[in-house]
C-alpha positions as CSV (number, residue, x, y, z in Angstrom):
1,M,0.0,0.0,0.0
2,T,1.6,3.3,-1.1
3,D,1.2,6.6,0.7
4,T,-0.9,8.0,-2.2
5,N,-3.9,5.7,-1.5
6,K,-3.7,6.0,2.4
7,I,-6.4,7.8,4.3
8,A,-5.7,9.7,7.5
9,L,-8.0,11.3,10.1
10,V,-6.5,13.9,12.5
11,T,-8.8,15.0,15.3
12,G,-8.6,18.6,16.6
13,A,-6.7,19.6,13.6
14,N,-7.6,23.3,12.9
15,R,-4.5,24.6,14.7
16,G,-1.3,23.7,16.6
17,I,0.2,20.2,16.4
18,G,-3.0,18.8,14.8
19,L,-2.7,21.2,11.9
20,E,1.0,20.5,11.4
21,A,0.4,16.7,11.5
22,C,-2.2,17.3,8.7
23,R,0.5,19.3,6.8
24,Q,3.3,16.7,7.1
25,L,1.0,13.8,6.1
26,A,-0.4,15.6,3.2
27,K,3.2,16.3,2.1
28,L,3.7,12.4,1.9
29,G,0.7,12.2,-0.6
30,I,-1.7,10.8,2.1
31,T,-5.3,11.8,1.9
32,V,-6.0,13.7,5.1
33,I,-9.2,14.4,6.8
34,L,-8.7,17.5,8.8
35,S,-11.3,17.4,11.5
36,S,-12.4,20.2,13.9
37,R,-15.1,20.6,16.5
38,D,-15.7,24.2,14.9
39,N,-16.2,23.5,11.2
40,A,-15.6,27.2,10.4
41,K,-12.1,27.1,11.9
42,G,-11.6,23.8,10.2
43,E,-12.3,25.4,6.8
44,Q,-9.9,28.3,7.6
45,A,-7.1,25.6,8.4
46,K,-7.8,23.8,5.1
47,L,-7.6,27.1,3.2
48,Q,-4.2,27.7,4.8
49,L,-2.9,24.4,3.7
50,E,-4.3,24.9,0.3
51,Q,-2.5,28.0,-0.1
52,E,0.7,26.0,0.6
53,G,-0.3,23.6,-2.3
54,L,-1.6,20.9,-0.1
55,N,-5.1,19.2,-0.4
56,V,-6.9,18.2,2.6
57,V,-10.5,17.2,3.3
58,C,-12.3,19.1,6.1
59,R,-15.0,17.5,8.2
60,Q,-16.6,18.6,11.4
61,L,-16.1,16.3,14.4
62,D,-16.7,16.7,18.0
63,V,-15.0,13.8,19.9
64,T,-17.2,14.3,22.9
65,N,-20.4,13.6,20.8
66,E,-21.3,10.1,20.0
67,D,-23.5,11.2,17.1
68,S,-20.6,13.2,15.6
69,I,-18.2,10.3,15.8
70,K,-21.0,8.2,14.1
71,H,-21.5,10.6,11.3
72,M,-17.6,10.5,10.8
73,E,-17.5,6.7,10.7
74,T,-20.4,6.7,8.1
75,F,-18.6,9.3,5.9
76,I,-15.3,7.3,6.0
77,H,-17.0,4.0,5.3
78,E,-19.2,5.4,2.3
79,Q,-16.4,7.8,0.9
80,Y,-13.3,5.7,1.2
81,G,-14.1,2.1,2.7
82,Q,-10.8,2.4,4.6
83,L,-9.1,4.4,7.2
84,D,-5.3,3.7,7.5
85,I,-4.2,6.5,10.0
86,L,-6.0,7.8,13.1
87,V,-4.3,10.5,14.9
88,N,-6.1,11.1,18.3
89,N,-5.0,14.7,18.7
90,A,-7.9,16.6,20.0
91,G,-7.3,17.5,23.6
92,I,-8.1,20.0,26.3
93,F,-6.2,21.5,29.3
94,P,-9.0,22.4,31.7
95,Q,-7.2,23.9,34.8
96,R,-3.8,24.0,36.5
97,G,-4.7,23.8,40.2
98,N,-3.7,21.0,42.5
99,A,-5.5,17.8,43.5
100,L,-7.0,19.2,46.6
101,D,-8.5,22.1,44.7
102,S,-9.9,20.3,41.8
103,T,-13.5,18.9,41.4
104,V,-14.8,15.8,39.8
105,D,-16.4,17.9,37.1
106,M,-12.9,19.2,36.1
107,L,-11.8,15.6,35.8
108,R,-14.9,14.6,34.0
109,A,-14.3,17.3,31.3
110,A,-10.8,16.3,30.7
111,M,-11.9,12.6,30.3
112,E,-14.5,13.4,27.9
113,T,-12.2,15.0,25.3
114,N,-8.8,13.4,26.2
115,L,-9.9,9.7,27.0
116,Y,-13.5,9.0,25.9
117,G,-13.1,10.5,22.6
118,P,-10.0,8.5,21.5
119,F,-11.5,5.3,23.0
120,R,-14.7,5.8,21.0
121,L,-12.8,6.5,17.7
122,C,-10.6,3.5,18.3
123,Q,-13.7,1.3,18.7
124,S,-15.2,2.9,15.5
125,F,-12.3,2.4,13.1
126,I,-10.1,-0.5,14.5
127,P,-12.6,-3.1,13.0
128,L,-12.1,-1.4,9.6
129,M,-8.4,-1.4,10.0
130,I,-8.4,-5.1,10.9
131,K,-10.8,-5.8,7.9
132,N,-8.2,-4.1,5.5
133,N,-5.1,-5.5,7.2
134,Y,-3.6,-2.1,8.0
135,G,-3.8,0.6,10.5
136,R,-1.6,3.0,12.5
137,I,-3.2,4.7,15.6
138,V,-1.3,7.5,17.3
139,N,-2.6,8.8,20.7
140,L,-1.3,12.1,21.8
141,S,-0.4,11.9,25.4
142,S,2.0,13.8,27.5
143,G,4.9,13.4,29.9
144,M,2.5,14.9,32.5
145,G,0.7,11.7,32.3
146,Q,3.8,9.5,33.3
147,L,3.3,7.8,36.6
148,N,7.1,7.7,37.3
149,D,7.1,11.6,37.3
150,M,3.6,12.4,38.8
151,N,2.8,15.2,41.0
152,G,-0.1,17.0,42.2
153,C,-0.5,19.8,39.7
154,C,-3.1,19.8,37.0
155,P,-4.8,16.5,38.0
156,A,-7.5,16.6,35.4
157,Y,-5.1,16.7,32.6
158,R,-2.6,14.4,34.1
159,T,-5.1,11.7,35.0
160,S,-6.7,11.8,31.5
161,K,-3.3,11.3,29.8
162,T,-2.4,8.5,32.2
163,A,-5.8,6.8,31.3
164,L,-5.1,7.4,27.6
165,N,-1.8,5.4,27.9
166,A,-3.7,2.6,29.6
167,V,-6.1,2.5,26.6
168,T,-3.2,2.4,24.2
169,R,-1.8,-0.7,26.1
170,L,-5.4,-2.3,26.2
171,F,-6.0,-2.0,22.5
172,A,-2.3,-3.0,21.6
173,N,-2.9,-6.2,23.5
174,E,-6.1,-6.9,21.5
175,L,-4.4,-6.1,18.3
176,K,-1.1,-8.0,18.8
177,D,-1.9,-10.5,16.0
178,T,-2.9,-7.8,13.6
179,N,-1.2,-5.2,11.3
180,V,-2.8,-2.5,13.3
181,L,-0.2,-0.6,15.5
182,I,-1.2,1.7,18.3
183,N,1.1,3.9,20.2
184,S,1.2,6.9,22.5
185,M,3.5,9.7,22.2
186,C,4.6,12.9,24.0
187,P,5.3,15.9,21.7
188,G,7.1,17.8,24.4
189,W,6.6,21.4,25.3
190,V,5.3,22.9,22.0
191,R,4.5,26.5,21.1
192,T,0.7,26.1,20.7
193,D,-2.4,27.9,22.3
194,M,-2.1,25.2,24.8
195,G,1.6,25.2,25.3
196,G,2.0,29.0,25.3
197,P,4.6,31.2,23.6
198,N,7.5,30.3,26.0
199,A,7.5,26.6,25.0
200,N,10.9,25.3,23.7
201,R,9.5,23.4,20.7
202,S,8.0,24.3,17.3
203,T,4.9,22.5,16.1
204,E,7.2,21.0,13.5
205,E,9.2,19.4,16.1
206,G,6.0,18.4,18.2
207,A,4.7,16.6,15.2
208,D,7.7,14.7,14.1
209,T,7.0,11.7,16.3
210,I,3.4,11.6,15.2
211,I,4.4,11.3,11.6
212,W,6.9,8.7,12.4
213,L,4.3,6.6,14.3
214,A,1.6,7.1,11.6
215,T,3.8,5.7,9.0
216,L,5.5,2.9,10.8
217,P,6.4,-0.1,8.6
218,N,4.7,-3.5,9.1
219,G,6.2,-5.1,12.3
220,G,6.9,-1.8,13.9
221,P,6.4,-1.2,17.6
222,S,2.9,-1.2,19.2
223,G,1.8,-0.4,22.6
224,G,4.6,2.0,23.3
225,F,5.1,5.5,24.6
226,F,7.5,7.6,22.7
227,R,9.1,11.1,22.7
228,D,11.5,12.1,19.8
229,R,11.0,8.7,18.3
230,Q,12.4,7.1,21.5
231,P,10.7,5.0,24.1
232,I,10.0,6.8,27.5
233,P,8.9,5.3,30.9
234,W,5.1,5.0,31.6
């Protein structure tokens, strides 16, 4: 299967790392579905890439809404009959306080976007990947979700990313006898709306490991956690 007939879906892709992932995948000749909760912002991002000579497909997707996910599933089945790459990039950083100051509602909000969304999307598209004997899934996690370096700051974000890593491991075990590879990655501290202007990495640097994992050869790693293309502790 060549890159020119691969189909990729990137969530939360109207800006930041998600937009950069779309850009780099499109440069490889992959058909990229740029999805965004706000369709107008998605169309603006699509126009930006088209001005760079890149063609992408823009579709609305709210990863917290089951109907929205089902609409995306129907579109991909009917339009392409395949999904080769799923980049679960959509995420929120709801608050920065500590564990004693946080509420369950804060944790719930983070889980809806950062955990339940990717989980539902994996359930939606893994069967199609298995059917077509090819799939690469990249879950955007964070070093803040690492248990070996956990502290009390930002509990909603941290717990959601730790849980996302667990989901990566769960699906990897179920997929171990298939050609569907699923991995978590940490992009590092990236200059985005979430990371802020003082971050030490560009979006290009943040997206590099996404593209590497999204285009792994057959027999590549699965069920891993990576930064800068290298395994990191859970």
